[in-house]
N, C-alpha and C positions, 0 to 999 in steps of 0.2 A: 567854653560856651555855656556849660551847665551853670557855672557861678554867675555868669552874666545874666542868664535867664532868670535865675533866682533873685538877683538884685533888681531886675526890671519889674518882675511880677509880684515878688513877695507873696503875701497872702491876699492880695487885692484881686477883684474880679478880672477875668480875662475876656469875659463876654456875657451874653444873656440869651436865654432860650427864646427862639422865634417860631418854633414849630416842631413837628415830628410826632412820634408815638412809641408805644412799647415795642411793636414789631419793626417799625420803620426806623427806629432810633430817633433821638432828639436832635433837632437842628439848633446850633448855637452860633450866634453872630459874634465874631471875634472883635474885641476892642483893642487888641495889642497886635503888633506885627505877626504875621503868620509863622515866621521862622522861630518864634519863641515857643511854639507848641508842636509836638511831634505825635505821630501815630503811636498809640499805646499809652499815652499820658493818662494819669489817674485824676479824674475830675470829681468835684463836689459841688452840689447846688442845694440851697435851702429854699423851701417853699412852704409857707405856713408853719405848722409844727413838724414838718417832715424834712429830713435830710436825705438827699439822693446821692448815690455813689455810682460812678460809671467810668468807661474807658473811651478814649478817642479812637475811632475806627476809620475815620476818613477826614480829609480836608478838601474843600472845594472853593475855587475862585468864582465870584459872582459879580454881577453889575446890575444897576437899576435899568440900564438900557445897553443892549449889545454894542451900540455905537461907541459908548465911552470906553469899553474894553478893547475895541478894535483900533481906535485912533490913539496915537501917542500925543497927548496934549502937551507934554513937556517941550515938544519941538515948536509949538506954535503959540504957547501962552507963557506969560511970565511965571517964574517958579512959584511964588506965593499963591497965585491964582490956580496954577496946575495942582499944587498940593491940596488946596481947598476943594477943588473939583474932585480929586481922587477920594478925599475923605467922605464926600457926599454921594458918590456914584459907584465907587468900586469897593468891594468888601470880600471877606473870607468867611465862609461858614465851616464849622466842623460838625461831624456826626458823633454823637455821644451815645454809646450803648449803655443804657441804664441797667445796673445789675442788682443793687441793693437799696433799701430804703429803711430809715430808722425814725421812730417817733421820738422827737426831742421834748415834746410837751410844751406848755406855755412857759414864758420867761419866769424864772424864780422871782417870787415876790408879787407876781401879778394875781388878780382875783381868782383865776381858775387853776393856779398852780397846785395848791394843796389838794383840791379834788382830784386832779390828774395823778398826783403822787400816790393818793390812796388806792387808785386803780392800778398803779404801776409801782408797787413797793420796791421792786428790784430795778437795777439799771436796765434801761431799754436795750434790746438786742436787735441787730439788723435782721431784716427779713427779705426774701426775694421781692423784687419790685412788682407792685400791683397797680400802680397808678402813675401819673406823670406830674411834673411840676407845672406851675402856671406860666403863662407867657411872661417874658421879660424877667424871670427869676435869674438872679446873678449866678454865674458859674466861675469857679476858681480852681486852680490846681490844688490838689490835696497837700496838706502840710503834715509835719511829723506826727502831730496829735491824731490826725485822721488815720494815718497808716498804723499807728500803734493801737488805735481803737479797733481796727479790723483784723490786724495780723499779729497783734501781741507785742509785748515789751521784750526786748532782747535780754533783759536782766531776769526775766522769769525762767526758773530752772527747767521748764518744759520746752522752752523756745530755743530755736537755733536760727541765727541770722544767716539766711541763704544769699542775701545780696542787698542792693539798694535800688530805690526808684531811679530811673534813668535821668529824669529832668533835674531833680533837686537833691538826690543822694540820701533820701530818708531810709533808714533800715527797714527791711522786710523780713519777717520771721516765719518759720515753719513750726507749727506745733507738733513736736515729735511724739508726744503721747497720743495724739490723734492720728498722726502719720502711720504709726505701726499697727493701728487697729484694723486697717484694711490694706489689701495689696496695693502696690504702687508701681509706677514705671518711670524710667528715665530714658529719654529718647533724643536722638540727634544723629546727623550724618557723621561719617568717619572724619575725625579731625575737629569736630565741633566742641570737644572738651567734656563729653558726657562721662568719661571715666574719671576725670578730675572731679566733676560734680558729684559723682557717686561716692568717691573717696571722702569728699568733704561731708556729705550727709552721714556716711558711716562713722566718720570721726565724731560727729555730733552725737550720734546714737551711743557710741562707746563712752565718750566723755560724760554725757549726762545720764548714763546708765539706764536708758529707756527700754532696752531689749537686748537679748543675745542675738548674734548674727552668725549665720553659716554662709560663707562666701565660696561659691564654686569658681575658682580663679583659673580660667583657661590659659591666660597669657602672662601669669606671674606679675600682675600689675598692682595688686592690693596689699600683699604681705610685705615683700622685701622692698628696699630702696631700689630705684631704677633711674632711668634717664628719659627725658622728654623726647618723643619722636621728632618734634619740630626743630628744637634748638639744642638738643643733647644736654640740657641742663639737668642737674640731679633732681630727682623727685623723691620725696620722703614716702616710705611705706608705713602701713599701720603698725607693723611689728616694732619698728625702731622708735616709734613715738609712744606706744602704749605698753611695751614690754610684755610682761606675763599675762596681761589681760587678753592678748591676742596669741593664739596657738597656731603654729604652722604645721600642717599635716601633709605629707607627701604620699602620693599614690604609688605603691610598690617600692621595693628596695632601690636605693640609689637616687631617688628623686630629691632634688635640691631646689632651694629658692634663691637662684643666683648664687651669691656668696654665702648665703645662710643655710645652715643645716636645719632640717625640720625638727619640731618638738617630738614628733612621733611619726611612724610610718604606718600607712593604712594597707594592710593585707586582708583580703576578704576570704573567710573560710568557705569552702564549698558547701558546708552545712548551713551557711547563712543565705544561700541562694534558694529562693522558693519558686514553685511553678508560676506564681503571680508575677515574679520578676521577669521570668522568661517570656511570659505572654505579653508583657509590655514591650518586648522587643520584636513582636510579630512582624512588623513591617521591615525593620532593619535586617532581620534574619530570614525574611520571606517564608514564614511558617505557614503551614496548611491549616485548614479549619479543623482537621483531625488532631492537631497538636494538643489541644486542651484535654481531650480524652486520654491521650497517651501520657501526658504529664500527671493527670490525676491518678492513673494506674501506677505510675512510677512512685508517686508519693505514698500511695496505699501499700506498695510493696516494701519500700525502704525508708519511709518517713524522711527525717532531715538529711539522711545520707543518700538521698535519691540521685543527686547529680554525680557524685563520685562513683557510686556503684554502676550507674548507667554508662559512664565514660570508660569504665573498665571492661565492659562487654565488647565482644568482637562482632562486628557486623559481617554476616555471610559465612561465619565459621561453621564447618560441618565435620562430622565424624561418621564412620561406618558402624552400623549396628550389627547385631549377631547374624543377620541375614545378608550382610554385605551392602545394605542400602545406605546411601548418604542421608544423614539426618542432621538437624541443627545441633551444634556442639552445646554442651551444658552451659558454657559461659558466653553463649552468643546472644545477640539481640533477639534473634528469631525464637530461641528457646524460651527466653523470658516472656516474649509477646504471646507465645502459645499458652503459657501458664496463666498469664494475666488476662487473657481474652482480648488482646489488642491485635489489630492487623499488623502483621510482620513488616509489610512495606512501609506503613506509616511510622512504625517505631524506628526502622532503619533510616528513613528519611530525616526524622527528627534528630537522631544521634549525629548524622552527618552535618547537619546545620549547626548543632551545638559545638562542633569542633572549633568554630570561629571564636568562641569565648573560652574554650577549655584550656588553651595554651597561653592565656594572659598571665603574665608574671605575678600580678597582684591577686589572682584567684588561686589559692593554695589549699592543700588538704589540712594543714595544721599551722596556722599563723603563729609567729613568735609572740605576738601580743594581740589583745582584742582591740583593734583600732576603732571598730564601730562603737563599742562601749565607751571608749575614751572620748569619742566625739560627743556622744549623747550626754555623758556625765559632765563634760566641760560646759556644754551649752546649758544644762540644768543649773549649774553653779553660777551662771552669769558671765562666763567667758565667751570668747569669740573665736571661731574657727575659720582659717583660710586653707582651703584644700587645693593643692597644686596637682595637676594631672601629669606634669612632667612630659615624658616621651609618649604618653598614651593620649594623643591628641585626636584620635579617630572618633568620629561621631558615635560609633557603637560603644566605645568606652565611656564617653561622656553620658550617653543615654543610660547605660546599664548602672554605672556607679551612682549617678545622681538619683536615679529611681530607687535603688536599693537603700541608700542612706536616708532619703526622705521618707521611705516607707517605714523604716525603723523610728524615725522622728514622729511620724504621724501616729503610729501605734503608742509610743511613749507619751506624747502630749494628750492624746485622747484619754488614755488611762489616767493620767495625772488630773486632767480636767474633771473627769467623771468622779474621781475620788474627792476632789475639792468640793464639788457640788453636793456630794453625798454626805461628807463628814463636816464640811464647813470649819475645818481647823484653822485658827488664826495663823497667818504666815505661810500657809500651804497653797496659796493661789499660784497657778502656773506662771512661770516666767515667760513674758512675750518673746517670740522668736521670729526673726526675719530671715528668710532664705533668699539669698542673692544669686540670681541666675544671669550670667552673661550670654551673649549670642542667643537670646531667648527664642528667636524665630526658628532655631534648629530643633528645639524641643516642643515648641508650642504653636507650630503651624497647624493648619487644618488637618493634615494627614497624621501628624504625630501626637497631637494634643490628647487624643483618646488613649494613647499608649503610655502616657506619662502621668505621674501622680501630681504634677504641678498644676494641672487644670483642676484637680480635686481640691488642692490647697486654695487656689484662687476662688473657687466656688463655695467651699464648705468649711475650711479649716480656721477661719478667723474666730469662730465661736470656741475653738480650742486653743486660741492665743497664737496661732501660726499664720503668718502672711508671707507673701512674695514681694521681692523687689526685683523687677526685671529690667535689664539694661540692654538696649538694642538700637540698631541703626535702621531697621526696616520694620516698623510697627505694622505696616500693611500686610506683612506675611504672618503675623500672629493671629491665631484663631479669634474671630470676633467675640465669641462667648467669653474668652479669657479677657480680652480688652474691656469688655463691658463690666468686668468685676474690679477693675482698677480704680481705687478711690482717688488717689492723687497722681497727677501726671506732670512731670517736670520735663519740658522739652526745649531743646536747643534748635539750631537751624535744621530744617528739613527741606530738601529740594524737590522731592517727588510728590506729586499731587495726591497719589494714593496714600502715601505715608501721612500727609497732613490730614486727610480725611479720616484716617484710622485713629489718630490721636484725638481728634475732635468729636469722634462718634459718641452719641449719647449725651452730649453737653448742650445746654441752652446757649443760644447766641452763636452757634458754630459758624454760621454764614459770615457774621461780622468779624469773627476771630481768624478766619482763614487767611485773609490778606495780611493780617498782622504777623501770623506765624510764618508765612511765606517770605516775609521781608526781615526776619531777624538777622542780626549781624552774625558772621560765621563763627565767632567765638564770644564768650562772656555775656551773651544775652540769652535769657531763658524766659519762657512763659510758664507760669504756675497755674494749674487748672485742677478742677475736680473737687472731690469731697474734702480733701485735707485743707483747702483754703476757702474762705467765705465767698470769694469772687475771683475771676481770672485777673492776673496782674503780670505786667512785663517788668522784669528786673534785670539789672546788671549784676551778674553773679560775682561772688568773692573770688579772688585769685588763690589758687592752691600753691602758696609760697611760704616763706619763713614768717612773714607777718601773720598769715592765717594761723600758723601753729603757735605763735606767741599769744595771739588772742584766745585760742582754744585752751592751751595748756599753761599759759603764763610765762613769765621770764625764765623760770627754771624748767620749763617743759620742752627742752630741746631734744629729749629722747637719747637713745644710745646708738652708737654706730655698730657696724657688723661685727667688728672684733669684740666689742663689749658684750654683745648678745651671745656670741659663740662661747666667750669665756665664762659667762654666767651659767650657760647650759652645760659647761664642762667639756666642750669639744676641743678646746685648746688651752694650753697653760700660759701663764704669764711668762714673759721673757725674763729670765733670771740668770745671773752669772754663776 
């Protein structure tokens, strides 16, 4: 059908403007059969020196008189006469949401062209629409040149082809350099393919070397090869395709990535845990308001060793003094509290609640290696980290570990950026970093957002070269302050009205886009919105298959299998006789 439509319409007008406005959308009378145009189609119309770009948001059947629409003239009139009557009395109008306009200037060679060129020495750039085209201005489907003009050429090293226009298959690109400068979101219902879409975008970032990525992988979907949940077909992971560019980090000893061993194991030293990290767990641990005072006193008493020393104390332990009275034992929580001027009950309550994290296998007194430093240094060098949580799939583990790692990253990138602005040494500009968070609503809902560092990253860290990429199926549960900071939104099918409203919040023309988003195909159709693209556009996304990898990596970019990678890392020997 797409090829047929392209052959039928080509680049010829499909209609002309008959009315409308900026708020009410433009009304376009179709001159081609209605089935050749679909909701979401990208339209172009020229009027005077201006070119207008917009989207189809609705199609409506109309008639010059309701009688002609109600009566079936085919049954009572000869076919030629019935066709003639239809052409004169029945019509289809489409609603075009104008989004951009561009000053093309007079025709080259015309008397006013050189004067216009002196006022516009650079190529004209599209601007938000400020006026409307004239009556009867011709309207056509956008061609490949129009798409390239607005969304870039896929041969540009900064651009990544995310898909094609639905009607004519013209490539639509995402400017990755612009994409990583602000936080972004990928949304869609379960089964809509948002994880595949995320993997494709991450592959583009890695291949084009636009940023380092830190991927918190809750379900082992991004690093190792896996199988599709729908048809069980093999699905390539980032590690097998990019090799040493992607580092696999397992949380705690024994964590694996399917059949792959991790490049390193992350064990967190007790001395790496700060009072700030614990306070960010206030809701998860049900901490009292007095906990902050107790934590400050602990840090003042023991500095970085506060957690280990606190957990060695015994709660409620007593001894008899010389007079036979029972008093707090020297190694008790109460004895320390008395010395530090802290309420004993508050200290004992805090220690009891910290037991929930004290026995985590990955929180140890003396790690075998510094996994946190490994992660930070790898990211600074331009590598990519996929962190698997393994058996630690509790929300408390996810919250604590992600907060602690991103705090280290925040401190490092802030220091790096400040040094760069202070010294201005060539080649010392901080490496852009994208932190990828799955199941984002668990960390960024209204109740938890204040406890996580991710809301700080979304609001403030882009000036330090750090942004978020959140992946979620319930955008309505993400704190609206965080949603408002998302520059680019890539959304697949969403069934819930609240989720649709959340994705469109803060965007111009959201009323017109709501119906389009609600009717996306369950798979392989996405709507690009926000700061990262000049205007909203509906695309058919690329498929995450062998053809995708051949296009990204070339004929020789098949990557390595699990055995090859383990052999390279030294985890198994070649079979020899």
